[in-house]
N, C-alpha and C positions, 0 to 999 in steps of 0.2 A: 685313246686308251679307254677300255670299258671299266666303268666304276660301278660298284655294286648298287649305287643309289642313282644311276641314270638308266634310261631305257635303251639307249643305243651307244655305239662307239662314237665318241666325239673327238674330232681332230683338235689337237692342241691341249686336250685335257690330260695333264700328266702330273706325277708327283715330283714337281720340280724343286720343292722345298722340303728338306728332311725335317721330320718332326723334332729331331734332337741332333744338332750338329756338334754339340759339345761332348756327348758320350755316345759312341757308336758301337756296333757289333760287327764282327766279321761275318761273312756269308755263312749260312748254315752248312755244317758238315755232319757226316754220319757219325753217330756216337760209336765209340770203340769199346766193345764189350770186353776185349782182352785187357784194356786198361782198368775197367771196373773190377775185373777178376784179380788183377795184380794188386790193387789197393785192398781188396777183401782178404787176400792171402797175407799181405803185410799187416793187416789188422790182427790176424791170428798170431803172427810172429810178435807183434807188439804185446798182445795179451800174454803170450808165453814169457816175454821179458818182464812182465809185471807179476809173474808167478802163477798165472792161471794154468791149470793142468790140461793135458790132452784128454780127450774122451777115452774111457777105458771100459772094455767089455766086462771086466771083473766087478764093476760097481753099478751095473744096470739094476734098476729098481731099488737102489740104495736110498738112504735117508736124504731128504732135502736139507740143504745147507751143511752137508757133511764135510768134515775136514779131509776126508780120504779121497775125494774126487770132485771134479767140476763138470760132471755130466749135466746135460740139459734136458734129457728125455726121461719122463717118469710114468710108469704105469698108473692107471686110474681104475682099479677093479670095482670100486663102489659105483662110479659113474657108468662103467662098462655094463655092469649088471642091470643098472637102472634103464639104460637106453637101448640095450641089445646090440651094441657095437663095441669093437675093441677101441677104447679111448685112451689116449695118453696126453700128458702135459708136455709142452715145450716151454722151458723157462729161459730166463736170462741168467747171466753169471751171478753167483751169490755175492761176489765182490762189489757188485753194483746194485745190490738189493733186488736182484732178479729183473732189473729194469731194462727194457729194450733200448733206452737211450745210452746205456753203456756201450753197445755196439756202434751206435751213431757217433758217440764222442770219440771212441778209439779210431773209427774210420776217418774222421776229420783230422785227428792227430797223425794217423798213419800217412794220409795223403801229403801232408806237409813234411813229414819225416822222409818220405820217398823223394820229394824234391830236394831236400837238404842233402840226402845221401848221394843223389845223382850229381849235385854240384860238387860235393867233396871228392867224389870218385875221379873227378877231372883235375884235381890239384896235382901239382908236381910233387916229387918226393920231399923237397924242402918245405913247400907250403903245408903239406900234410903233417910233417914233423913239427912245424911251428904251431899248428893248430892244436896238436896233442899236448905240446908243452904249455900252451896257454890254458888248456883244460886243467892240467896238473897244477899250475900256479894258482888257479882260482878255487881249488878244492879247500873247503873250510871244515874245521872241527866244530861240532855242535857246541854252542856256548853253554857254560855252566856258571850258575850263581852270579850272573851279571859280569863275568870276565870278558875282556876284550876278545874280538874274533882272532883266531889263530889259523894259519894255513896248515893243512895236513902234512905237506912236504916243505922242507927248507929248500933254499936255492941250491945248496950243496947237494942235497939228496936228488934234486931234479937233474942236476948235471950228471949224476951217476947212472941215470936211466939209459940203457942201451937201446938201439933201434928195435931189438927184439922185445925188450920190456915195453916200449911204447906201442908196439903192435898189439899188445894185450887190450888196448882200448879200441874196441871194434868200431868200424865205420858207422854202424847202426847207432851205437850209443853216442858216438860223437855227433851224429846227425840230430839225434834227439836233443842233446845239449845245445847245439848250434841253433836249432829251430826255436826252442821254447824257454831257454834260460832267461833271456833278457827282453823278449817281446810279449806284450800282453795278448791274451785271448779274450775277445769280447763275444759273449754268447747271448743270443736272443732265444728266450725259452718261456714255456709255461711253468717250468720249475725243474722237472726231472733231468733235463739235459744239463743244466747248470750243476746240479748235484753230482751227476756222473762225471762231468769234467773235473770238478773239484776232487773227487775220489781218485781219478786217473792221475792228475798232476801230483797230488799228495803221494800217490804210488811211486812216481818217478823219484820223489825225495826219499823213498825208503828202499829203492832197489840198490843192492850192495854190489860193488866191484872190489875185487882184491888185486892190488898192485904192489908187488914186492913185499908181500906180507902185511900190507896195510888195508884195512877196509875203508872204502869211501862210498858215498852215495852218488847215484847217477846225476841227480840235481842236488845242489846245496839246499839247506832248509830255507834260504832266502832267495832262491831262484824259482821262477815260475810266477805268473801273475794272471789272475782271472777276474774279469768283470762280468757279472751276470745281470742281464736285462730280464727281470722277472716281474710277474704281476704284483702290483701293490696289494697289501692285505685288504684295502678297501674295495678292490675290484670285485664285481659280482661273480666272476668266474674263478676266484681264488678261494682256497680254504685254509683254515687256521693251522691244520697239520703241516701243510707244505711251508707255510710262513715260519712255523717253529723250526723246521729243519733248515731252511735257508738262513734264518737268523743265527742258528747255532754254528753253521759252518763259517759264517762271516766273522764270528767272534773267536774262532779257533786260533790257537797260538802254536807255532809261529804263524803270523798272518799270511794269507794266500789270496783270499777272495773278497771282492767288494760287490755290493748290490746296488744296481740302479733300477728303479721301479717304474712301471707304467700302469695306467688304468685302462686306456684304450689300446686294443691290440694293434691298431694301425700305427701307434707310436713305436712299436717294438723294434722291428727290423731297421727302419731308418735311423732310430736313435742309437742302436747298437753299432750300425755301420759307421755313423758319424764318429762315435768314440774310437772305433778301430782306426779310422783315417787320422784323427787328431793325435792318437798315441802311437801310430805306426805299427799297429797290431794286426792280429788275425780276426777275421769276421767269421764266426761259427753260427750260422742260423740253425734253428731246430728243424726246419724243413729245407730240403734241397732247393736251390734257386737256379733257375735256368739263366742263360745269357741275357735273354730279354728282361727277365725280372731284375737281374743285376744291373742292367743298363738303366732301368727306371730308378732303382734304389740309389745308384751312384750319382745320377743326375740330381736327384733331390738333395742328397747329402752334400755333394760338392758345391752346389749353388747356394745352399744354406750357409756353409762355412765361408764362402766368398762374401756373402752378404753380411755375416756377422763381423768379419774382419775388415770390411770396407775395401776389399781388393777385387781385382778382376779374376776371372776364371784362370787366365794364363798365369797370373802371379801366384795363385795358391798351388799350381802344379809344380812350382819350384821348391815347395816345402819338403824337406827331407823325410819327415815322418809320413806325410801323405804319399810321397813316392814309394816309400818302403811298403806301406799298406797296399797300394795299388799293384806293386810287384808281387806281393803275396797272393793277390787275386788273379794273377796271370794277365794283367792288363798291359797294353802297350800305350805309352804316354808320349804324345806329340807336344809341340810347343803350346798349343791351346786346345787340345782335345784328348780324349781318352778312348781307346778301343778295347772293348770287352771281348776276350777270345774264348772264355770258358765260363760255365756256371760254377756254383759251389756245390759239388756233388759227392764229396768224400764220405759224408754221413750215409748217403744212400748205399754206397758200396760197402761200408762197414756193416750195415744192416743186412747184407747178404749172408753174413757169417752164421747166424743161428740156423738158417735153412740148410746151409752146407753141413753144419754139425748134426742137424736132424738126419740128413742123408747118411752121414758117416755112422751115427749110432744105430740107424736102421740096418745098415749093411753089416754091422758088427753082430747083431743079435738074431737075425733070422732072414727070411726071404719072402716077405709079403709081396703080393703082386700089385699093390696100389697104396698110395699115401694121399690122404685128404687132409689139408691143413686149413684151419680156421684162424684168421688173423684179424686183429683190430685194424681195420683199413685206414683209419684216420690218425693213428699215432705216427705223425710224421710221414715217412715213406716206407713204413714196415711192410705194407702189402706189396707195393711196387718192388721193393728189394727182394722179397721172397720170390716173386714172379721172375725178376731179372736173374736171380741165382739159378732158378729152374731152367730158364731159357739158355743160359750160358752152359750149364752142364749138358743140356740136350745137344748142344753144338760142340761138345767137348773135343771131338776129333780134330776140329779146325783151330783149336787154340795153339799158340806157339809152344814149341817143345819144352822150353825152359819153364813155362807156367805149368804144364802138365806134370813135369818132374817135381816141381815144388808142391803142387797140389797132392800128388801121390805120397809125398813125404809127410805132409800135414794131415791128410785124410787117407790113411793107408787102406782101410776097408772099402771106402768109396772108390779109391784108385783101382783096387783089384776087381771090383764089380764092373767098372767102366772098361776094363781090358777086354771083356767078352760081351758086355751088355750095353744097352742104350736106355737112357732115361726117357720116359714118355712112350716107350715100346715094351721093353721087358719089365719095367717098373713104371706103372701108370701113376700120374700125379694130377691132383686138382688143388688149386688154392682158392679158398673162399675169403671174402672180405666181410667185415661187420661194421656197420656205421651207427652212430648215435642219432636217433631221430630228434633229439633236442637241438641239433645243429642244422644250419642250412647246408646241405650236403651237395657241393658242386659236382662231385663224382657221381653221386646218385642221380643228379639231374642230367649229367652228360650221358649216363647209361640208360636213361629212361625208366628208372626204378620207381614203381608206384607202391606206396604203403597204404593199404585199404583199411586195416583193422585198428590202427593205432595213430595217435596224435602226439605232438611233442610235449604238450602240457606246459607247466611253468618250471619244470626242473631245469636247473642250471646245467648247461652242457659240461660234461666231464672235462676237467683240465687235461690237456693233452690230446683230446679227441676233436681237433679241428680238421678242416679239409682244405686248408690253403695250399697244400702241396699238389693239388689236382687241377689247377687252372689249365684250360685248354692250351696245348703247346708246351706244357711243362714236361720235363724229362720223365717224371713219374707217370704222367698220363700217356706219354709216348710208349713207355714200357708196357703198360696195360693194353694199349691199343695194338701193339705188336703181337701180344699173346692172343687177343681176341681174333685178330686177322689170320693168324697162322695156327689156329687150333691148339694154342698153348695151354698152360695149366689154369689160367684165369679166363673164364668164358664170357664175362660181362655180367649183365643183370641177373642171369640165372645163378651166378655164384657170388652175389652181393646181397647182403641181408640186413634188415634193421635190428636194432637192439633197444629195448625199453629200460628205463631206470627202475621199473618195478622188479625186474629180474636180477638187478645187480646185487642187492644184499643176499638174495637166495643163492646166487652163483658164488659169492664170496664165502658163504657158509658151506657150500658143497666142496669148494676147493680146500677150505680149512679142515673139513671133516675127512677128506681124502688123505691129507697129510697126517691127520690125527690117528686114523686107524693104521696107517703105515707105521707110525711110531709105536703105538701101544701093543702091536703084535710083533715088534722086532725083538730079536735076541738081546740086543744091547739094552733095551728098555726093561725087559723082564729080568735081567741080571742085576738091576739097580736096587738099592735100598729105597723104601717108600719115600724117605725124605728128599731123595734126589730126583724123583720121577717128574715132578712139576717143572723143575729147571730144564730137564732133558726135553720135555715137550715144548717149552718156550723157545729152546734153541733150534728145534727142527721143524716146528709147525708155524707157518706164517699166514696171516690174513692178508690177502692181496688188496691193494688200493682199488677204489671203484673202477678206474680205467683198466686195471690189470685183470679184472674179471669179465671184461666186455665180450671177449670171444666166446666164452662159455654162455653168457647171457644171450648172445645172438644165436648160438647153436640151439639152446633150449627153446627160444622163441620160435625158431624155424620148426622144431619138432612139435611144439604145442600147437602152433597154427595149422600144421598139416595133420593134426590128430594122430601123430605117430608117437606121442608121449602124453601121459596124463599127469596132472598136478599131484594126484595121490601117490604116484610112483616116486615123485621128487620128495614129497613129505615123508614117505616111509624111509627113504634113504637117509634123510637127516635125523629121523626119529631114532633109528637104531644106533646112531652115533652119539646119542645123548641130548639132542636138541628137542625142545618143546617150544610152545609159543613164547613163554616168558624168556627163555634163554636165547631164542632167535632175536627177539626185540632188544634184549640186552646186548647181544652181539652187534646189532645194528646201531647201538648207542642211543636207544630210545627208552627201553623199559615199557612195562604194560601201559602206562598212560599215553605212550606214543603210538599205540595201535591205531587209533582213530586218525591221527595225523598221517601215518603211513598209508592207510586205506584211501584217505582223501587225495593224497598226492598221486596214488595209483589211478584213481578214477579220472584224474586230469589228463592221463595218457590214454583215455578212452574207456568205454564200458567193459571191454574184454579184460583189460588189466585191473580195473576196479573189482570185477567179479573174481578174478584169479586171486587177488590179495585177500579179499574177505574169506573165500573158501579155503585158501591155503592156511591162514592163521587158525581158522577153526579146526581144520583137519589135523594140525600139528598137536592138538590136545586129545585126539582120539586115543582109546586104548590100543596098545601095540598089536594085540591079536586081531582086533577088528581092522586096523589099518593094513596089516599084512594081507588079510583075506581080500579086502577090496583092491589093494595094490596089485596082487597077483591076478585078480580077475581083469582089471584094467590092462595089465601087461599083455594078456593074450590078444586083446583088441589092438593095442599099439603095434604089436609085432605083425599082425595081419595087415594093418593099414600101411606099415612101412614097406611091405613088399610091392605095393602099388604106387607109393608116393616117396620114392627115394630122393635123397638130397644130392646125391652124386650121379654121374652118368651111369646109364644102364650097365655098361661094362663092369663098373666097380661092384655093383650089387650082386654080380654072379661070381665074384672072385674074392680071394683073401686080401683084405685091405685094412688099414689102420687110420683112425681119425685123430689128428693131433690138434690140440687146442693151445694156442699161443698165449701164455700168461705173461704178464709183465708188471713189475713194480710192487714192492712191499713197503713203500714209503707212506705208511699210514699208522695210526695208533693201533697197537696190538692189544689183544684181550688181556685182561688183568689176571693175576694169579688166582684170585677168588673165582673168576669165571671158569678158568681151566679146571679148578677143583670141582666145580658144579658139573661141568660137561663130563669130566672123568667119572663122576659118580653115576650120572645117567648112562654113560657108555658101558660101565661095568655091568649094568643090568642086562645088557644084550651082547656080552663079550663073545659068546659062542657063535652067534650069527655073524659078528664082525670077523672073527677068525675064519669062518667059512668063506666069506666074501674075499678076504685078503689072501687066502691060500689055495682055494680051489681053482682048477683050470677054467679058463674062460668058457669052454664048451659046457661046463656044468652050471653056469650062471644064466642059462636060458638065452644065449646069444645065437644069432642066425649064422650058420655056415662055419666052415673051418677057418676061423680067423686068428687063431693063436699063431704067433711067430716064433714060439720056443722050439 
């Protein structure tokens, strides 16, 4: 056999000893995209069960965090005028603080709910009836004033339930209860994944079912159990804001969540998996894990448990809790070995949902010929999931009929489009990734990306922006490689871009300003009394967390480095929204004394970023008239350069297309009331210009080409 480290084929040289005889994997099989799509659609159904609304054409360009809708796509006229392209925001659901991990969490929950529903659907009529009766008997009234727990239904009332009454308990609800009421979920995360899972399970405890005139909840207040393996507050990659949030949910009543902390990231997944095995629970990793990765994690966890208990590997495989956990991982268990048959990928499939919603909302509102999406590549599998969703829809005609029917019901506008058109042909798509140069980027290395102008500096990598889901051979990387090989939406290093920390606070401010002008020019805001206006702004304008602004930071850096955007154009856009140097530094949590610190940290990312920071802070205090004149002069050169240095394929630049920036996560300290009052005061000085930007057609804002989709 030829070995990569011998010069010739040598007789007798063979891999006769397996590196791991205790935990094995089945031979590789082709990933089934129809199964991925099935879990993605069930994720949408699960969201609907939790009260999240379908996208509606009646509420496009509505307010962020509106109670009227749960749309994810928002116009960005301020940024569109600034860069000369039609830009929109793609957000997460407000129920999960706009966090991408909400989709990840619901995907993992949906995957196990699908397994439970499949199991229950095979029950005999008597078995199904008995399961429904058990569900009824365990429903409890919420306790009041320390009173003992009481069942919702008496035994006499339960006996009066007819078969038709029992059928009101759907198989899906029964599956959710069967899967999650009694078994813990052990989540390994940098923080947001655990927060989203806590919100989802708490949501199950609030979903109402009405049976024979009685309201009950899908899960009791004491059902559901979550363990979050999260960074210790002493870890250098953790921040105090996330710690505050996690401590708060741990102290919630009734209790639901416990925290187990780690300092070294290498402790995270093995520790979480060990807990899941010991407690017979589910293992929910923040990043998808391939079969090979699960083989390694299981080998480490199981051998550690055996060592701790002083038992053999064979003996611990008879433990009922461990067997239950292994079954949940789709493992086959022999007398003294475990076979891994699948990775843990439900989160990846749930993360396909925002891209599907993007396509749905695009088809509802117009007919652009192209969509360019900028995605934080390293937030788990968000980039790979967007690419996978695109590839699945490109192959839509080959999906099973039942999946196409369900997709058309959940995404009717997209379904109508696909009856006559093809994604990738009639609607061109490109997916860009953005990576944090403060991390060692395995994907960037695999793609051969070289960053010439910027260095990582000493900035701590943004929590959540790791690249561990891109190891060679991982499902995420396989998806990206398939796209690169088959001319899909992700093209490799030409669509993979660095992001510096210098541009994060500027991007956060731009996102905040965009929502700010949306609110202050809305009919709802203008109809309010002055005393209510600040509260209205606080409700509908959110500062994204640093990682949540990474896609915009990467997009801006790409434009700045290619000289298709000027820092003066960015400064002017913030200035008219009420920002100046003092307010920008206050927004960053620094104040004027922090200017030198900010500039120093920017210089540590290289000379280009240091110069940008110095010039930007200086420019923000220019007189608005001067800033406007210089900005418009710079804009002409930016537009000229963009014609010869486009960021997307040449086909895009000659057609109508929209750039979508994937924002995620508002789990950060929000601006104070006094800051909003200051910003509003500055904004009111330029309200006419703001109204012009917010209301004029895009073609009037100096954009290139017929890009409006109205």
